C-alpha positions as CSV (number, residue, x, y, z in Angstrom):
1,M,126.7,94.0,88.4
2,S,129.6,95.1,86.4
3,F,130.5,95.3,82.8
4,T,134.2,95.9,81.7
5,H,133.5,96.6,78.1
6,P,130.8,98.4,76.2
7,E,130.2,95.5,73.9
8,L,126.7,94.1,73.1
9,L,125.7,91.4,75.4
10,S,122.8,89.3,74.2
11,C,120.5,87.6,76.7
12,I,117.8,86.7,74.1
13,C,117.3,83.4,72.6
14,S,116.8,83.4,68.8
15,G,113.2,84.1,68.0
16,F,112.1,85.0,71.5
17,V,111.7,88.7,71.0
18,T,110.3,88.5,67.5
19,Q,106.9,87.9,68.8
20,N,106.6,91.7,69.2
21,N,105.8,93.4,65.9
22,S,107.5,96.5,66.9
23,L,110.8,94.8,66.9
24,V,110.8,94.3,63.1
25,F,109.7,98.0,62.7
26,Y,112.7,99.2,64.9
27,D,115.2,97.0,63.3
28,E,114.1,98.0,59.8
29,S,114.2,101.8,60.6
30,A,117.3,101.7,62.7
31,S,119.5,103.5,60.3
32,G,117.2,106.5,60.3
33,Y,116.1,106.4,63.9
34,N,118.1,109.3,65.3
35,E,117.1,111.5,62.3
36,L,113.4,110.6,62.9
37,H,113.2,110.6,66.7
38,G,116.5,112.1,67.9
39,E,115.3,115.6,68.6
40,E,112.2,114.4,70.4
41,Q,114.1,111.9,72.6
42,E,116.6,114.6,73.5
43,K,113.9,117.0,74.4
44,K,112.3,114.3,76.9
45,L,115.9,113.6,78.3
46,K,116.5,117.3,78.9
47,I,113.1,117.5,80.8
48,V,114.1,114.4,82.8
49,K,117.5,116.0,83.7
50,E,116.0,119.4,84.6
51,N,113.3,117.9,86.9
52,F,114.7,114.9,88.5
53,S,118.0,114.0,90.1
54,V,118.8,110.8,88.2
55,K,122.0,109.5,90.0
56,G,123.7,106.2,90.8
57,K,123.1,103.1,88.8
58,V,120.7,103.7,85.9
59,L,118.8,101.1,83.7
60,D,117.5,102.6,80.5
61,I,114.7,100.3,79.2
62,G,114.1,100.8,75.5
63,C,117.5,102.6,75.2
64,G,117.4,102.3,71.3
65,T,120.5,104.1,69.9
66,G,121.5,105.3,73.3
67,I,120.1,108.9,73.2
68,S,118.3,108.6,76.5
69,S,121.2,106.8,78.1
70,D,123.2,110.0,78.8
71,F,124.0,109.2,82.5
72,D,127.4,108.4,84.1
73,D,126.6,104.8,85.3
74,V,124.0,103.4,82.9
75,V,123.1,100.2,81.1
76,G,120.6,100.2,78.3
77,I,118.4,97.5,77.2
78,D,116.4,97.2,74.0
79,P,115.2,94.2,72.0
80,S,116.3,95.7,68.6
81,F,119.8,94.6,67.9
82,E,120.1,97.1,65.0
83,L,119.3,100.1,67.2
84,L,121.8,98.7,70.0
85,K,124.6,98.6,67.5
86,Q,124.5,102.3,67.1
87,S,124.9,103.0,70.9
88,N,128.2,103.5,72.5
89,K,126.9,102.8,76.0
90,R,126.9,99.7,77.9
91,K,123.9,97.7,76.7
92,V,122.1,94.3,76.7
93,Q,119.6,92.9,74.1
94,A,116.7,92.2,76.2
95,I,113.0,93.1,76.7
96,G,111.3,95.1,79.6
97,E,109.2,92.1,80.6
98,Y,112.2,89.9,81.5
99,L,115.1,91.9,82.8
100,P,118.3,89.9,83.1
101,F,119.5,91.6,86.4
102,K,119.3,90.8,90.1
103,D,116.7,92.3,92.4
104,D,117.6,96.0,93.5
105,S,120.4,96.2,90.9
106,F,119.6,99.8,90.0
107,D,118.9,103.2,91.8
108,F,117.0,104.4,88.8
109,V,115.0,102.9,86.0
110,I,114.3,105.1,83.1
111,S,112.2,104.3,80.0
112,L,111.3,107.0,77.6
113,T,108.5,106.3,75.3
114,A,109.0,102.5,75.2
115,I,106.5,101.0,77.7
116,H,103.5,101.2,75.3
117,N,105.6,98.7,73.0
118,F,105.7,95.9,75.8
119,D,103.7,92.8,75.0
120,D,102.9,92.5,78.8
121,I,102.9,96.0,80.4
122,K,102.1,94.5,83.9
123,K,105.0,92.1,83.8
124,G,107.2,95.1,82.6
125,V,106.2,97.4,85.5
126,E,106.7,94.5,87.9
127,E,110.3,94.0,86.5
128,M,111.0,97.8,86.9
129,K,110.1,97.6,90.6
130,R,112.0,94.3,91.1
131,V,115.3,95.9,89.8
132,G,115.0,99.5,90.7
133,K,114.4,101.9,93.5
134,K,113.0,104.8,91.6
135,I,111.5,105.3,88.0
136,V,111.1,107.8,85.4
137,V,108.8,106.6,82.7
138,S,107.4,108.5,79.7
139,V,104.2,107.3,77.9
140,L,102.8,108.6,74.7
141,K,99.7,110.7,75.5
142,K,98.0,109.3,72.4
143,S,98.7,105.7,73.2
144,S,95.7,103.5,73.5
145,K,97.5,102.0,76.6
146,L,98.0,105.2,78.6
147,K,95.1,104.5,81.1
148,E,96.4,101.1,81.8
149,I,100.0,102.2,82.1
150,D,99.0,105.1,84.4
151,T,97.0,102.7,86.5
152,L,99.8,100.1,86.8
153,L,102.5,102.8,87.6
154,R,100.4,104.3,90.3
155,Q,99.6,100.8,91.8
156,S,103.2,99.7,91.7
157,F,105.0,102.9,92.7
158,K,104.7,106.0,94.8
159,I,104.2,108.5,92.0
160,E,105.6,111.8,93.2
161,K,105.4,114.0,90.1
162,V,104.0,113.8,86.7
163,I,105.0,116.2,84.0
164,E,102.7,116.6,80.9
165,E,105.0,117.2,77.9
166,E,103.9,118.0,74.3
167,K,103.6,114.3,73.3
168,D,104.2,112.4,76.6
169,M,103.3,112.1,80.2
170,I,106.5,111.7,82.3
171,Y,106.2,109.8,85.6
172,Y,108.6,110.0,88.6
173,G,108.3,107.7,91.5
174,S,109.7,105.3,94.0
175,A,109.1,101.7,94.9
């Protein structure tokens, strides 16, 4: 997989992703996203970088404006076109449940505070495993889906470390 330009590549057909109500929220709040969530996302990214050696080809699922995409060889995906327009990283408009990449395309899949927004969490976890060798996934501790996500991650990956952060649980594991 290679991209020669950091332009936005769209792989979503019109209307496909609008089934998820969170897309409307993120598109409408995109202009203020970094102001609202930037510090929190940077804090999680710092924890990831201090605790895990994220190297090689990286896929950032739910990359938003690109805050969490601060890696050398990274491609970000997000369903929100308005958030993606703010990122200067390589990016694709897509959803985590249908990743437009070949099997084993990435050394790492990272997803910071996004998985609870998936319409089909099981499918999203299966896709992470299909395209990546290792994962770093954070989940809001207050999410009603935390137990489901924890179970699916532990069933699908060898979870080597879990860090409890102020607002999130951060999982590190391998396929």
